[in-house]
C-alpha positions in Angstrom: -0.1 5.0 -30.4 -3.3 3.7 -28.8 -6.0 6.4 -29.0 -8.3 7.8 -26.4 -11.8 8.2 -27.7 -15.1 9.5 -26.4 -15.9 6.1 -25.2 -12.7 5.8 -23.0 -13.6 5.1 -19.4 -12.1 6.7 -16.3 -9.9 5.0 -13.6 -7.6 6.8 -11.1 -5.8 7.1 -7.8 -7.1 9.4 -5.1 -5.0 10.9 -2.4 -3.3 14.1 -1.0 -0.6 14.5 -2.1 -0.8 12.3 -5.1 1.7 14.0 -7.5 4.4 11.5 -6.5 2.3 8.5 -7.4 3.6 6.1 -10.1 0.3 4.2 -10.3 -0.7 6.0 -13.4 2.5 4.9 -15.1 2.1 1.2 -14.5 -1.7 1.1 -15.0 -1.7 3.1 -18.3 1.2 0.9 -19.6 -0.9 -2.2 -18.8 -4.1 -0.7 -20.4 -2.2 0.4 -23.5 -0.7 -3.1 -23.9 -4.0 -4.8 -23.6 -5.6 -2.4 -26.1 -2.7 -3.1 -28.6 -3.0 -6.9 -28.1 -6.7 -6.8 -28.7 -6.5 -4.3 -31.6 -8.9 -1.8 -30.2 -9.0 1.8 -28.9 -8.0 2.5 -25.3 -11.0 1.4 -23.2 -9.7 2.9 -20.0 -7.4 5.7 -18.8 -6.0 6.0 -15.3 -5.3 9.5 -13.9 -4.2 11.1 -10.6 -7.0 12.5 -8.5 -5.6 15.0 -5.9 -8.3 15.3 -3.3 -8.2 17.0 0.2 -9.9 15.4 3.2 -12.5 18.2 3.1 -13.4 17.5 -0.5 -13.4 13.7 -0.3 -17.2 13.2 0.1 -18.1 15.6 -2.7 -15.5 14.1 -5.1 -16.5 10.5 -4.5 -20.1 11.5 -5.2 -19.1 13.4 -8.3 -17.0 10.5 -9.7 -20.1 8.3 -9.6 -22.1 10.8 -11.5 -19.3 11.0 -14.1 -19.4 7.2 -14.6 -16.0 6.5 -13.1 -15.2 2.8 -13.3 -13.1 2.6 -10.2 -10.2 4.2 -8.3 -7.4 3.5 -5.9 -7.2 5.2 -2.5 -3.9 6.3 -1.0 -2.7 8.5 1.9 -4.6 9.9 3.8 -8.0 8.5 2.7 -7.8 4.7 3.2 -9.9 4.8 6.3 -11.9 8.0 5.6 -13.3 6.5 2.4 -15.1 3.6 4.3 -18.2 5.5 5.5 -18.8 6.7 1.9 -19.1 3.1 0.6 -22.2 1.0 0.5 -20.3 -2.3 0.5 -16.9 -3.5 1.7 -15.3 -6.9 1.5 -14.3 -9.1 4.4 -10.6 -8.4 4.1 -11.3 -4.6 4.0 -13.4 -4.9 7.2 -10.7 -7.0 8.8 -8.0 -4.5 7.9 -10.2 -1.5 8.6 -9.0 0.3 5.4 -9.8 0.3 1.7 -7.4 0.9 -1.2 -9.6 -0.1 -4.2 -13.1 1.0 -5.0 -15.5 0.1 -7.8 -19.1 1.1 -8.7 -22.2 -1.1 -8.0 -25.9 -0.6 -8.6 -26.2 0.8 -5.1 -23.1 2.9 -4.8 -19.4 2.3 -4.3 -17.9 -1.0 -3.1 -14.4 -1.3 -1.6 -11.7 -3.8 -0.9 -8.1 -3.9 0.2 -5.5 -5.4 -2.2 -2.6 -4.0 -0.1 -2.5 -7.2 1.9 -1.9 -9.3 -1.2 0.7 -6.9 -2.4 2.5 -6.7 0.9 2.9 -10.5 1.2 4.2 -11.1 -2.4 7.9 -10.5 -1.7 7.9 -12.1 1.8 6.2 -15.4 1.0 9.1 -16.8 -1.1 11.6 -16.2 1.8 12.6 -19.2 3.8 11.5 -18.0 7.3 9.6 -19.5 10.2 7.2 -16.6 10.6 5.8 -18.0 13.8 9.1 -17.3 15.5 9.3 -13.7 14.2 7.7 -10.7 15.9 7.5 -7.9 13.3 7.9 -4.2 14.2 5.6 -1.9 12.2 6.5 1.8 12.1 3.3 3.9 11.8 -0.4 3.3 12.6 -2.3 4.5 9.6 -4.2 2.6 6.8 -1.1 1.0 5.4 -0.2 -0.3 8.8 -3.5 -2.1 9.1 -2.9 -3.9 5.8 0.6 -4.9 7.0 -0.9 -6.1 10.3 -3.3 -8.3 8.4 -0.5 -9.6 6.3 1.6 -10.5 9.3 -1.3 -12.5 10.7 -1.7 -14.4 7.4 2.1 -15.2 7.4 1.6 -16.9 10.8 3.3 -14.3 13.1 1.9 -14.7 16.6 2.7 -11.2 17.9 3.5 -7.8 16.4 4.7 -4.5 17.8 3.3 -1.3 16.3 5.1 2.0 16.9 3.5 5.4 16.5 3.5 9.0 17.7 -0.2 9.3 18.6 -1.5 7.3 21.6 -5.1 7.6 20.7 -4.5 6.4 17.1 -2.5 3.5 18.3 -5.2 2.5 20.8 -7.9 2.8 18.1 -5.9 0.6 15.7 -5.4 -2.1 18.4 -9.0 -2.1 19.5 -10.4 -2.3 16.0 -8.0 -5.0 14.7 -7.8 -7.2 17.8 -11.2 -8.6 17.2 -10.7 -9.3 13.5 -7.1 -10.6 13.3 -5.7 -13.6 15.1 -2.4 -11.9 16.3 -1.3 -10.4 19.6 -0.9 -6.6 19.0 1.5 -4.7 21.2 1.5 -0.9 20.8 4.3 1.5 21.7 5.2 5.2 21.4 8.1 6.2 19.2 10.3 7.0 22.1 10.0 3.4 23.3 11.3 1.9 20.0 15.0 1.4 21.0 14.4 -1.7 23.2 12.4 -3.4 20.5 15.1 -3.2 17.8 17.4 -6.1 18.8 14.5 -8.5 18.4 13.0 -7.0 15.3 13.8 -9.6 12.6 11.2 -8.0 10.4 10.8 -4.2 10.4 8.2 -2.5 8.2 8.0 1.2 7.5 4.4 2.3 6.8 5.0 6.0 7.5 5.5 8.6 4.7 8.9 9.5 6.2 11.4 9.3 3.2 8.7 9.8 0.6 9.1 12.3 -2.2 9.6 15.2 -1.9 11.4 14.7 1.4 13.7 12.0 0.0 16.6 12.7 2.4 14.6 11.7 5.5 14.6 8.3 7.2 12.4 7.0 10.1 15.5 5.3 11.6 19.2 6.4 11.9 22.0 4.2 10.8 22.9 3.6 14.4 19.3 2.3 15.1 19.5 0.0 12.1 22.7 -1.5 13.5 20.7 -2.5 16.5 18.6 -4.9 14.4 19.5 -8.6 14.2 22.0 -9.3 11.5 19.5 -11.4 9.6 16.8 -8.7 9.8 14.5 -7.8 6.9 13.7 -4.1 6.5 10.7 -3.5 4.3 9.9 0.0 3.3 6.4 0.4 1.7 7.6 3.6 0.0 8.5 3.0 -3.6 9.7 6.4 -4.7 12.5 7.1 -4.4 13.8 3.6 -5.0 15.6 2.9 -2.8 14.8 5.2 0.1 17.4 6.4 2.5 16.1 3.8 5.0 16.9 1.0 2.5 20.2 2.5 1.5 21.2 2.4 5.2 19.9 -1.1 5.5 21.9 -2.3 2.5 25.0 -0.6 3.9 24.5 -2.5 7.2 24.4 -5.9 5.4 20.8 -6.6 6.2 18.0 -7.5 3.8 16.2 -4.6 2.2 12.8 -4.8 0.4 11.3 -1.9 -1.5 7.7 -1.1 -1.9 7.9 -1.6 -5.7 6.6 -5.2 -5.8 3.9 -4.4 -3.3 2.8 -1.6 -5.6 2.8 -3.8 -8.6 0.9 -6.7 -7.1 -1.8 -4.6 -5.3 -2.2 -2.7 -8.5 -2.5 -5.8 -10.7 -5.2 -7.2 -8.3 -7.1 -3.9 -8.5 -6.9 -3.6 -12.3 -8.1 -7.2 -12.8 -11.1 -6.4 -10.7 -12.0 -3.3 -12.7 -11.5 -4.7 -16.2 -12.6 -8.3 -15.5 -9.5 -9.9 -17.0 -6.0 -10.7 -15.9 -3.7 -7.8 -15.6 -0.3 -7.9 -17.4 1.8 -8.0 -14.3 5.2 -8.1 -16.1 4.3 -5.0 -18.1 3.3 -3.1 -15.0 6.5 -4.0 -13.3 8.7 -3.1 -16.3 6.9 0.3 -16.6 7.4 1.0 -12.9 11.1 0.0 -12.8 11.8 2.1 -15.9 11.0 5.2 -13.8 14.0 4.5 -11.6 16.6 4.1 -14.4 
């Protein structure tokens, strides 16, 4: 077993809740594999960091004092973290959300690797994305990354569906100037007319996430309203598959889990922190082993 020593450095994932996160599993598997290959002690360890919104500024400051080498940000802090950073990348600014943070001489810097992760299972599909108008369920930080990803795919228009009018308006106003895509916003009760044209539907909400694994943002009846060739992409990766994706598979439509997005965004973050390529296959294997 690779040993932790007094020189082992700290990485982690910050969110609330964060107990469900499998990021520590895949990151520690990767870090242990690298240490074994290089015949050295474990240089880094990756831990969960449960942090409430109230405690976020104090914890971010404290982690810097502790010499933390970087951390991921998950629900609900992807936007709230931004004012606490001294530097953000162009993609983070375009998205308006951060999921990966690292220290600099002047403070914390942040970027967004969710866009790269989101695109990874879609890019190999043989679709003319310019003819597809995606429907995004939810309007939080993850939705912003998906919106940027849809723009990179070449989609010309996107529908975003949420329950909070002010939050929807804010997302549209802040992203319209940075992303070259037509953004249409809708309240949840107006979703039904959009379904027959939704050839790509992405769930960015936490509905269906552990511990509420019996929930789904759509009913089986609603899924049947989607085009027969529709792709349903759930960013939730635990459970795998979610109820939404089980319903999708039962309907004969294409279901994509959040597993590959998690792997690819995590690999991009890890490479940034440790300044060497991340072992993507080991990260994927460790993650998939959690579902067997």
